[in-house]
N, CA, C and O atoms as a DFTB+ gen file, in Angstrom:
316 C
 N C O
     1  1     -97.704      56.575      72.770
     2  2     -97.674      57.022      71.352
     3  2     -99.262      58.052      71.157
     4  3    -100.287      57.760      71.771
     5  1     -99.183      59.025      70.375
     6  2    -100.383      59.651      70.195
     7  2    -101.589      59.377      69.040
     8  3    -101.366      59.389      67.829
     9  1    -102.709      59.166      69.560
    10  2    -103.684      58.586      68.647
    11  2    -104.226      59.617      67.688
    12  3    -104.473      60.811      67.854
    13  1    -104.352      58.751      66.538
    14  2    -105.112      60.307      65.787
    15  2    -106.333      60.552      66.155
    16  3    -106.763      59.694      66.926
    17  1    -107.282      61.645      65.828
    18  2    -108.018      61.972      66.110
    19  2    -109.038      61.992      64.980
    20  3    -108.852      62.994      64.290
    21  1    -110.282      61.075      64.442
    22  2    -111.128      61.498      63.407
    23  2    -111.235      62.465      63.355
    24  3    -111.232      63.291      64.267
    25  1    -111.408      62.659      61.791
    26  2    -111.673      64.329      61.570
    27  2    -113.381      64.620      61.981
    28  3    -113.889      65.728      62.158
    29  1    -113.951      63.505      62.055
    30  2    -115.219      63.697      61.995
    31  2    -115.365      64.762      63.614
    32  3    -115.804      65.909      63.696
    33  1    -114.767      63.781      64.853
    34  2    -115.036      64.887      65.957
    35  2    -114.102      66.414      65.553
    36  3    -114.418      67.259      66.391
    37  1    -113.452      66.777      64.911
    38  2    -113.105      67.951      64.598
    39  2    -114.912      68.789      64.156
    40  3    -115.477      69.597      64.893
    41  1    -115.502      68.241      62.695
    42  2    -116.455      68.449      62.006
    43  2    -117.418      68.762      63.303
    44  3    -117.726      69.936      63.509
    45  1    -117.824      67.887      64.045
    46  2    -118.835      68.145      64.715
    47  2    -118.540      68.927      66.328
    48  3    -119.366      69.322      67.151
    49  1    -117.152      68.951      66.367
    50  2    -117.345      70.347      67.415
    51  2    -117.728      71.343      66.572
    52  3    -118.839      71.870      66.539
    53  1    -116.646      71.625      65.791
    54  2    -117.088      73.315      64.742
    55  2    -118.567      73.027      64.581
    56  3    -119.262      73.977      64.939
    57  1    -119.022      72.311      64.280
    58  2    -120.696      72.379      63.767
    59  2    -121.424      72.559      65.105
    60  3    -122.501      73.130      64.935
    61  1    -121.184      72.268      66.300
    62  2    -121.805      72.555      67.290
    63  2    -121.317      73.807      67.786
    64  3    -122.225      74.434      68.330
    65  1    -120.191      74.411      67.796
    66  2    -119.858      75.839      68.231
    67  2    -120.664      76.351      67.484
    68  3    -121.680      76.646      68.113
    69  1    -120.738      76.684      66.128
    70  2    -121.252      77.471      65.367
    71  2    -122.750      77.197      65.679
    72  3    -123.349      78.271      65.655
    73  1    -123.371      76.413      65.892
    74  2    -124.738      76.128      66.720
    75  2    -124.914      77.138      67.571
    76  3    -125.766      78.020      67.465
    77  1    -123.882      76.984      68.669
    78  2    -124.022      77.538      69.975
    79  2    -124.165      79.086      70.130
    80  3    -124.768      79.762      70.963
    81  1    -123.133      79.536      68.655
    82  2    -123.177      81.035      68.598
    83  2    -124.109      81.360      67.794
    84  3    -123.794      82.475      67.379
    85  1    -125.202      81.004      67.265
    86  2    -125.778      81.026      66.245
    87  2    -125.564      81.074      64.549
    88  3    -126.530      81.028      63.787
    89  1    -124.245      81.168      64.106
    90  2    -123.716      81.068      62.914
    91  2    -122.422      80.485      62.517
    92  3    -121.717      80.590      63.521
    93  1    -121.930      80.081      61.836
    94  2    -120.644      79.955      60.872
    95  2    -119.838      81.317      61.093
    96  3    -118.677      81.361      61.500
    97  1    -120.600      82.385      60.775
    98  2    -119.743      83.941      60.921
    99  2    -119.418      84.611      62.443
   100  3    -118.683      85.484      62.904
   101  1    -120.553      83.532      62.988
   102  2    -120.336      84.128      64.527
   103  2    -118.999      82.915      65.410
   104  3    -118.454      82.918      66.514
   105  1    -118.955      82.260      64.517
   106  2    -117.765      81.030      65.090
   107  2    -116.493      81.621      64.401
   108  3    -115.460      81.770      65.053
   109  1    -116.576      81.964      63.047
   110  2    -115.249      82.506      62.408
   111  2    -114.596      83.981      63.069
   112  3    -113.406      83.988      63.383
   113  1    -115.255      84.944      63.215
   114  2    -115.654      86.028      64.145
   115  2    -114.990      85.684      65.432
   116  3    -114.123      86.427      65.892
   117  1    -115.270      84.853      65.889
   118  2    -115.079      84.147      67.688
   119  2    -113.612      83.622      67.162
   120  3    -112.774      83.945      68.004
   121  1    -113.367      83.335      66.708
   122  2    -111.778      82.736      66.300
   123  2    -110.882      83.562      65.842
   124  3    -109.732      83.703      66.257
   125  1    -111.329      84.035      65.102
   126  2    -110.689      85.142      64.289
   127  2    -109.999      84.081      63.459
   128  3    -108.858      83.693      63.711
   129  1    -110.665      83.673      62.557
   130  2    -109.844      83.094      61.050
   131  2    -110.609      83.331      60.067
   132  3    -111.718      83.834      60.248
   133  1    -110.163      83.019      58.889
   134  2    -110.608      83.344      57.264
   135  2    -111.758      82.299      57.405
   136  3    -111.809      81.224      58.003
   137  1    -112.609      82.942      56.693
   138  2    -114.062      81.866      56.243
   139  2    -113.564      80.657      55.612
   140  3    -114.069      79.561      55.856
   141  1    -112.498      80.829      54.730
   142  2    -111.899      79.368      54.232
   143  2    -111.345      78.550      54.809
   144  3    -111.410      77.361      54.496
   145  1    -110.570      79.072      55.932
   146  2    -110.312      77.967      56.328
   147  2    -111.245      77.395      57.392
   148  3    -111.217      76.166      57.450
   149  1    -111.990      77.953      58.168
   150  2    -113.216      77.239      59.123
   151  2    -114.409      76.552      57.880
   152  3    -115.495      76.087      58.228
   153  1    -114.029      76.599      56.691
   154  2    -114.925      75.815      56.204
   155  2    -114.266      74.666      55.629
   156  3    -115.030      73.706      55.537
   157  1    -113.041      74.446      55.195
   158  2    -112.276      73.666      55.018
   159  2    -112.597      72.366      56.097
   160  3    -113.060      71.231      55.980
   161  1    -111.916      73.469      57.552
   162  2    -111.867      72.100      58.702
   163  2    -113.432      71.670      59.366
   164  3    -113.639      70.819      60.231
   165  1    -114.757      72.814      58.452
   166  2    -116.127      72.134      59.105
   167  2    -116.331      71.183      57.938
   168  3    -117.322      70.460      58.038
   169  1    -115.487      71.027      56.714
   170  2    -115.914      70.165      55.971
   171  2    -114.820      69.097      55.744
   172  3    -114.497      68.570      54.680
   173  1    -114.482      68.961      56.586
   174  2    -113.542      67.564      57.004
   175  2    -111.928      67.545      56.022
   176  3    -111.035      66.697      56.049
   177  1    -112.032      68.866      55.186
   178  2    -110.599      68.933      54.410
   179  2    -109.392      68.618      55.249
   180  3    -108.703      67.603      55.147
   181  1    -109.224      69.579      56.066
   182  2    -107.980      69.919      56.665
   183  2    -108.776      69.751      58.546
   184  3    -109.917      70.074      58.876
   185  1    -107.663      69.145      59.444
   186  2    -107.673      69.234      60.650
   187  2    -107.552      70.515      61.195
   188  3    -106.475      70.943      60.781
   189  1    -108.102      71.377      61.925
   190  2    -107.678      72.464      62.367
   191  2    -106.674      72.803      63.742
   192  3    -106.833      72.444      64.909
   193  1    -105.664      73.573      63.174
   194  2    -104.933      73.817      64.184
   195  2    -104.740      73.278      65.414
   196  3    -105.134      72.159      65.085
   197  1    -104.384      73.112      66.870
   198  2    -104.729      72.291      67.886
   199  2    -105.116      73.953      68.975
   200  3    -105.557      74.141      70.109
   201  1    -104.840      74.480      68.308
   202  2    -104.820      75.838      69.379
   203  2    -106.458      76.221      68.718
   204  3    -107.415      76.503      69.439
   205  1    -106.485      76.184      67.889
   206  2    -108.119      76.424      67.128
   207  2    -109.154      75.697      68.065
   208  3    -110.101      76.157      68.703
   209  1    -108.673      74.423      67.944
   210  2    -109.800      72.997      68.170
   211  2    -110.009      73.169      69.668
   212  3    -111.064      72.853      70.218
   213  1    -108.705      73.809      70.461
   214  2    -109.045      73.878      71.841
   215  2    -109.761      74.705      72.366
   216  3    -110.430      74.475      73.374
   217  1    -109.719      76.044      71.614
   218  2    -110.723      77.180      71.893
   219  2    -111.885      76.504      71.729
   220  3    -112.394      76.502      72.850
   221  1    -112.752      75.804      70.815
   222  2    -113.799      75.518      70.254
   223  2    -114.150      74.708      71.331
   224  3    -115.342      74.642      71.631
   225  1    -113.093      73.907      72.141
   226  2    -113.546      72.667      73.104
   227  2    -113.516      74.056      73.871
   228  3    -114.003      74.759      72.987
   229  1    -113.317      74.750      74.722
   230  2    -113.807      75.982      75.596
   231  2    -114.831      76.436      75.480
   232  3    -115.481      76.933      76.399
   233  1    -115.170      76.352      74.318
   234  2    -116.582      77.245      73.951
   235  2    -117.450      76.882      73.992
   236  3    -118.527      77.478      73.987
   237  1    -117.059      74.904      74.089
   238  2    -118.384      73.943      73.704
   239  2    -118.679      73.383      75.566
   240  3    -119.678      72.889      76.089
   241  1    -116.951      73.841      76.296
   242  2    -117.557      73.541      78.091
   243  2    -118.072      74.379      78.458
   244  3    -118.876      74.105      79.349
   245  1    -117.987      75.663      78.109
   246  2    -118.894      76.977      78.925
   247  2    -120.177      76.398      78.329
   248  3    -120.834      75.603      79.001
   249  1    -120.530      76.721      77.222
   250  2    -122.024      76.294      76.977
   251  2    -122.591      75.095      77.571
   252  3    -123.793      75.035      77.833
   253  1    -121.707      74.042      77.820
   254  2    -122.371      72.686      78.883
   255  2    -122.586      73.382      80.156
   256  3    -123.644      73.262      80.774
   257  1    -121.383      74.276      80.657
   258  2    -121.631      74.491      81.995
   259  2    -122.693      75.444      82.059
   260  3    -123.310      75.502      83.123
   261  1    -123.042      76.247      81.065
   262  2    -124.319      76.966      81.243
   263  2    -125.536      76.422      81.298
   264  3    -126.514      76.815      81.933
   265  1    -125.412      75.413      80.534
   266  2    -126.913      74.614      80.040
   267  2    -126.897      73.913      81.600
   268  3    -127.909      74.049      82.287
   269  1    -125.874      73.255      82.074
   270  2    -126.117      72.736      83.379
   271  2    -126.564      73.464      84.866
   272  3    -127.282      73.132      85.809
   273  1    -125.685      74.700      84.506
   274  2    -126.029      75.894      85.951
   275  2    -127.662      76.013      85.484
   276  3    -128.505      75.708      86.328
   277  1    -128.105      76.459      84.131
   278  2    -129.668      76.675      84.129
   279  2    -131.009      75.720      84.174
   280  3    -132.224      75.861      84.310
   281  1    -130.232      74.859      84.015
   282  2    -131.065      72.991      84.689
   283  2    -131.045      73.399      86.040
   284  3    -132.145      73.334      86.588
   285  1    -130.060      73.820      86.767
   286  2    -130.158      73.674      88.180
   287  2    -130.769      74.145      88.876
   288  3    -131.367      73.778      89.888
   289  1    -130.610      75.411      88.139
   290  2    -131.711      76.700      88.779
   291  2    -133.311      76.567      88.395
   292  3    -134.169      77.284      88.910
   293  1    -133.572      75.599      87.465
   294  2    -134.781      75.311      87.039
   295  2    -135.411      74.223      87.638
   296  3    -136.545      73.839      87.348
   297  1    -134.621      73.687      88.540
   298  2    -134.878      72.277      88.998
   299  2    -134.930      72.991      90.837
   300  3    -135.761      72.557      91.636
   301  1    -134.143      73.838      91.137
   302  2    -134.217      74.767      92.570
   303  2    -135.787      75.174      92.672
   304  3    -136.682      74.888      93.467
   305  1    -135.699      76.065      91.369
   306  2    -137.165      76.519      91.255
   307  2    -138.647      75.755      91.607
   308  3    -139.571      76.236      92.264
   309  1    -138.584      74.434      90.975
   310  2    -139.507      73.436      90.960
   311  2    -139.626      72.543      92.237
   312  3    -140.651      71.876      92.373
   313  1    -138.742      72.495      93.084
   314  2    -138.193      71.814      94.289
   315  2    -138.808      72.420      95.165
   316  3    -138.629      72.141      96.350
């Protein structure tokens, strides 16, 4: 049985992705969606389509991986 996803999970992921890209407009352009739809998802009015949410998750994973790699480079320079 599929468990419902709390809407704050979508909201936090979208906000973090916008922060990572530099703006809500940059996230809108990256996802190729209308601003009204993105704002609705970010405000928790409606959940994003699964395909959009998975693209956001991929974006956040790429951002996290880049941060980890950057940290490893910094550690190797120190050590």
